[in-house]
C-alpha positions in Angstrom: -8.2 -15.5 -43.7 -5.6 -13.2 -44.8 -2.3 -13.3 -43.7 -3.0 -10.6 -41.2 -5.8 -12.8 -39.4 -3.7 -16.0 -39.7 -1.0 -14.2 -37.8 -3.9 -13.4 -35.0 -5.0 -16.9 -35.2 -1.7 -18.0 -34.5 -1.4 -15.6 -31.7 -5.1 -16.6 -30.0 -3.8 -20.5 -30.9 -0.6 -20.5 -28.9 -1.7 -22.4 -25.9 -2.7 -25.8 -27.0 -5.7 -25.7 -24.9 -7.2 -23.3 -26.4 -8.0 -25.3 -29.7 -9.6 -28.0 -27.3 -11.6 -25.2 -26.0 -13.0 -23.8 -29.1 -14.1 -24.8 -32.4 -12.3 -24.1 -35.5 -15.1 -22.0 -36.8 -15.3 -20.4 -33.5 -11.2 -19.4 -33.4 -12.2 -18.1 -36.9 -14.7 -15.7 -36.6 -12.8 -14.4 -33.0 -9.7 -14.1 -35.3 -11.6 -12.0 -38.0 -13.5 -9.9 -35.7 -10.2 -9.1 -33.7 -8.8 -8.0 -37.5 -11.6 -6.2 -38.4 -11.4 -4.0 -34.7 -7.8 -3.4 -34.8 -7.6 -2.4 -38.3 -10.7 0.3 -37.5 -9.2 1.7 -34.5 -5.6 1.8 -35.0 -4.0 5.5 -35.1 -0.6 6.7 -37.0 0.9 6.8 -33.7 -0.4 4.2 -31.6 3.0 2.7 -31.1 4.1 5.4 -29.3 1.8 6.7 -27.0 1.1 5.1 -24.1 -2.9 5.8 -23.9 -3.6 4.6 -27.3 -1.4 1.4 -26.7 -3.9 1.0 -23.4 -6.5 1.4 -25.7 -5.9 -1.2 -27.5 -4.8 -3.4 -25.0 -8.5 -2.7 -23.6 -10.0 -3.6 -26.9 -8.4 -7.1 -27.3 -9.4 -7.9 -23.8 -12.4 -6.8 -24.4 -13.3 -9.4 -27.1 -11.4 -12.2 -25.7 -13.7 -11.8 -22.4 -16.7 -11.5 -24.8 -16.0 -14.8 -26.1 -15.3 -16.1 -23.1 -11.2 -16.9 -24.0 -9.6 -18.4 -20.3 -8.3 -16.2 -17.9 -5.1 -18.3 -17.1 -4.4 -17.8 -21.0 -5.2 -14.1 -21.7 -2.3 -12.1 -20.6 -0.4 -14.1 -22.8 -2.4 -13.6 -25.5 -2.6 -10.1 -25.1 0.9 -9.5 -25.3 1.5 -12.1 -28.5 -1.8 -9.8 -30.2 0.0 -6.9 -29.6 3.3 -8.1 -31.0 1.9 -9.0 -34.1 -0.3 -5.5 -34.3 3.6 -4.3 -34.3 4.9 -6.4 -36.9 1.7 -5.6 -38.5 1.9 -1.7 -38.3 5.9 -2.3 -39.6 4.9 -4.2 -42.5 1.9 -1.9 -43.6 4.3 0.9 -43.3 6.7 -0.3 -45.2 3.9 -1.7 -48.3 2.8 2.0 -47.7 6.8 3.2 -48.3 7.2 0.8 -51.2 3.7 2.0 -52.6 5.0 5.8 -52.7 8.7 5.1 -53.8 6.7 3.4 -56.8 5.1 6.4 -57.4 7.9 8.2 -57.8 10.1 5.8 -59.7 10.8 6.0 -63.4 12.7 3.9 -65.9 15.3 6.0 -67.9 15.3 4.2 -71.5 18.9 4.7 -72.6 18.2 6.0 -76.4 15.9 9.1 -74.6 18.4 10.4 -72.8 21.1 10.7 -75.3 21.9 14.6 -76.9 23.1 14.9 -80.7 26.8 15.7 -79.2 28.8 13.3 -77.6 30.2 14.6 -74.1 33.9 14.9 -73.4 35.4 15.4 -70.2 35.3 18.7 -68.3 38.3 20.5 -69.0 39.4 18.9 -72.5 
């Protein structure tokens, strides 16, 4: 599992009773499907738009119901998964920002920037 999927796995298995309800392979399958669904359906501004957040919650609930996730733990699981999505988005945004700065970053080699004349302070 990727780090993102592991975070969703932890979010889904937060209540100890869930681990008793499912086999580990089932939980991994649910986690992978959840991560894939959220990855495919996220939008740029989903954190700011209430309608996009509601759509994400609905997708999470639908997927959990499909896999017969216990109703008493569903609200907590949805909230925890949404929190993980926010962290996921923040981390991805930071990674994209890092990649953008890496594109424009260059290193100056000290010997290449020198000119033939010595520099003198202005006004002397």
